[in-house]
N, C-alpha and C positions, 0 to 999 in steps of 0.2 A: 614239928618244926614250924617256924613262923613264915608266912607268905602273904602276898598281896592278892586280894580277890575283888573283882568288880561285881557289885550286886545290881547296879542300875546306873543310868547316866549320872555322873557326879558323885557316885557313892562307892569309893574305894575303901576297903577295910583290910587291915593286917591282922590275921588271926591264925590260930593253930590249924595246920593242914597235916595230912598224913605224911609221914616220912617216905620219900621215894625209896625204891629197892630195885636191884637188878631183876629184870623180867626176861631178857633175852641174852644169849651168849655174846651178842654184839654190843651190849649196853656198857656204859660207864656211869658211875655215880660220882658226882663232884660236890665239894663244899664250895659254895659260891663266895668268892672274895669281893666281887663288885657286880652290881647290876644297875639298871637305869630305866628311865621312862623314855619311850620313843615317841616321836611325833605321830606315828601311826597308832599308838595307844590312845591318842586323844580322840580319834574318830568314834570308838564306842563310848569313851568317857563323855563325849559331847552328845551322844544319843543318835549319831548318824547311822551307826550300825549297832543298835542296843542289844545287849545279851538277853536271851530268853530265860537264863538261869545264872546263878553266880559262877563266874569263870576265873581261873587263876590268870595272872597277868605277867607279862614280861617275856622277852625273847633275846635279850642281849646279856652276855655273861662272860666273866673270867673266873676261873675256879681252880681248885686243887683236887686232883683225882684221889678219891677215897677207896674206891673198889672198882674192879672191872669184871666183866663177864669172861667166860672161858675162851671166847673167840677173839678177844681184843689183843692186838699185838703191837700197835704203834704208839700207845701211851701206857704209862704204868702208874701205880700208886705213888703219890708224892709229886707227880709232874704238875706244873702250872700250865693250864691249857686255855686256849681261846677257841670258840666254836661259832659257826654260822647260826643265823636265825632259822635256817632249815637244816635238819639233819639229812645227810645224803650218804649213799654208799660209796660215791666217788669212783665207781667202777662201771656203771651201766653206760650204754652208748651215749645218752644225753649228758651225763657227767663228763665223759671223756671228750665231748665236744665243747666243754667249758660252761655248761648251764646247770650247775649242781642244784640250784633252787628248784629246778623242774625234774629232778631225779625221779626215776620211775618208782622208787621206794621212799620218796621224800616224806619227812615228818615235820610239820610246823612246830618249832620249839615253843611258840606262844601257847600251844595247847597244853604244854606241861608246866608253864609258869616259872620263868627264871627269876622273878622278883621274890626270891625266897632264900632260905638258908642252905638248901640242898637242891640238887637237880639231877634227874636221870637223863642222860644223853643217849638216845638210840644211835645205832650205826656209828659208834665212836671212832672206829678206824678211819672212816670217810668224812667225819665231821670235825673232830678235834685236832688242833695243831698245838704241840707242846712248845713252850718258849725255851730258849737255850739254857736257862737256869731259873732260879727264883728271882723274879724281878724286884728292883728297887721300888719302894712304894709309890714314888712319883711317876713311874712308868705305867702303873695300873690303869689310870684313866685313858691313856692312849691305847693300851691293849684292849680295853673295853670298847673304845670307839671302833676298833678294827672288827668287832663282832657284827656290826651292822652299819652304822652311819658312815664310817670311813670306807668300808668295802662298797657300800652303795654309791657314795659319791665317786669313788674310783671307777666303778662300772659305768656310771653315767658319763664320766669324762672319756672313758675308752669308747663308749657308744657314740659320743659326740665327736670322736676322732680328734681329740686334743693332741697337739703335737707341734713341732717347730714350724714357725711361720704362720701359725693359724690363730684366728681370733675366736675365743669361746665366750659366750654369754651365759650367765647363770640366773635362772628364774627361781627365786626362793632363797631366803636368807636364814633358814633354820639350820640345824646341825648338818643335814645332808648337803644343802646348798653350799654352806661354808666349806665343807670338806670336799665338795666338788671343785671349788676354787683351788684348794690345796692340791688336789689330784691333777687338775689341769696344769698347774704350775710345775709339778713334778714330772709330768709327761712332756713338758717343754713348750707349752703354748706361749706364743709371743705376746698376745694381748688377752686379758681376761676382764670381762665386763660383769661386775656384780650388781644385781638389781635389788636394791634395799632402801628402805625408808628409815631405818633405825640406826642411830649413830653408833652405839656399841657394836652392833653387828657389822656395820660398814668398816669400823676400825679393825675388827678381827679379819674381815675379808681382805683388807689391804695388807695386813701382816701375813696372811696366807698366800698372797701373791696377786691379788686383783690390781689391775692398772687403772681401771675406771669404775666409777660408781654412777649408776643410773637410779634416780629416785622415782621416776615416772612408772606408771603401770599401764596395762592394757595397750590400747592403740598408741597412746602417748609414749609408752615405754618402747614399743616397736619402732616408732618414728625416731626416737633418740638413738637406739642401737643402729639404725640405718644411717643416721647422720654421722655416727662415729666410724662407720665402715664404708664411706663413700657411696652410700645409697644402696649397697648390695645386700647387707645383712651379714651376720656372723657366719663363719665357716661351720661352727657347731654350737648347739645350745643345750644346756643341761636344764631339764624341767624337774624341779624338786618340791612340788606342792601337791598336785593331783586334782586341781579344779579345772572347770571348763575354761575360765579366763587364763589360768597359767599355761594350760596346754596350747591354747590358740596363740597366746603371746609368744611361746617358744617357737611354734611352727612359723609364725609370721616374722619372727626375728631372724630366721635362718635363710641364707641365700639359696637360690636354686642349685641343686647338687650337694647341698650341705647335709649335716647330720644332726638329728635330735636324739638325745639320750634321756628318756623319760622314766623317772624312778619314783615320783610322787605317787602314793597309792590313790588310784583314780576313783573319784566319786562324782557321778553325774556327768562324765565326760562323753560327749558325742562329737565325732569329727564330721564336718560337712564334706561330703564326697567330692563335689566339684572343686572346692577350694583346695582340698588335699591333692587332687589330680594335677592342678596347675601349679601348686607349690613346688612340686618335684623335689621333695626332700626325703632323705632316708630316716626311718623311724625304728629305733631299737630301745627296748626298755623292759619294764616289769620288775619282779623281785630279783634283786641282785644275786648273782652267783658268788657270794662272798668267799666261799671255800676256794674258788679259783685263785683268789688274790691273797689269801691269808699268809702263806709263807713269805711272800715278798713284803707285805705290809708289816709283819712282825719283825722282819729283818731291818726295815727302815726305822721302825720304832726303837728296837733294841740298840741300834747303832746311833740313836738320837739324831737322825737326819731329818725327821719330821716330828711334830708335837701335836697330833690331832686331839689330844686330851684337853686342849684349851677350849674346846666347845662346851665343856662342862663348866658352867659358871656358878654351880651350887652343889654342895654335897650334904646329904641328909642320912640319918639312920633309916634302915628299912621300916621301922615302926612309924615313921613319918611319911610314908608313901602317899597318903592322901594330900599332904601339903605339896609334895613334889608334883603331883598331877595338877593341882590348882595353880601352882606357880607357872607351869608351862602353858596351861590353858589360858591364863591371864597375861601371858607374855612377860612375866616377871623374871623368867629364866629362859635361856636358850635350850639347855638340857641339864637335867638333874641326875647326879650319880647317887646311887643308894648303896650303903654299906650294911650288909646283914649283921 
């Protein structure tokens, strides 16, 4: 099969890879209908966490089940399925608490490479959710978004305690930040402040439910959020970047007693203890337990109440994965969908 492989920073190649096969009774084999490039894929692409050997890429996927192991009972051959970027059993104590990305048996799907024609999904019963039927083609991008960026934005909004009467600020205008805006709106937030300097992303944020746009960053951005909130700061802040500046901007934009949902993959983030002590904010984040939210998100998408697939502003064939990475790295695209 064809699949994307990262050889070195800036060097993505689509080449022949071994066809996956059922290895455990709990496995499912899917034909990938759509995959994509994630903002977190750009960290190794840029050399921040460079691979020591060629590695398969991709952890977001929508597919059709081709084969199942003997122990799989919740999905069957021919089902269209969406899965999380972490495979989980969905039965362990951590999963039952709602944190499937930290399942005691978790398998990172990025290690298997979803930017490919076929994909083996471990722990299929706990990982995959079937759609109610075969989706119309225009629903596929939104279902793909549910595999990671929508579920991640949703988790961040929940962690930030988005809800009626609350003001939520969003640090980061990539796909996760934009879908954090959508999630905060769906959860009933009264005011949503999107922090963005890019006109097309600002426009999409407004369509997703943002009420205010803040173009300033760092301390200036914090000051602007406080100005909009009577000097107090937001009730909750979504942090969707993963840098020192974005994390501190999120914490400083949050009022005492407020909540920060941080889902940007952290690189070089160090929290000053004394400032954190006196900030008196709640912090919850990390890899999103997408599986917790998948049934609800699929229902919202299937009934066309939300359209998260709009974050995909470019579609390319899988063989053009190198261009997909370059376009996102150079901010010529918010998120690129790949069709195997």
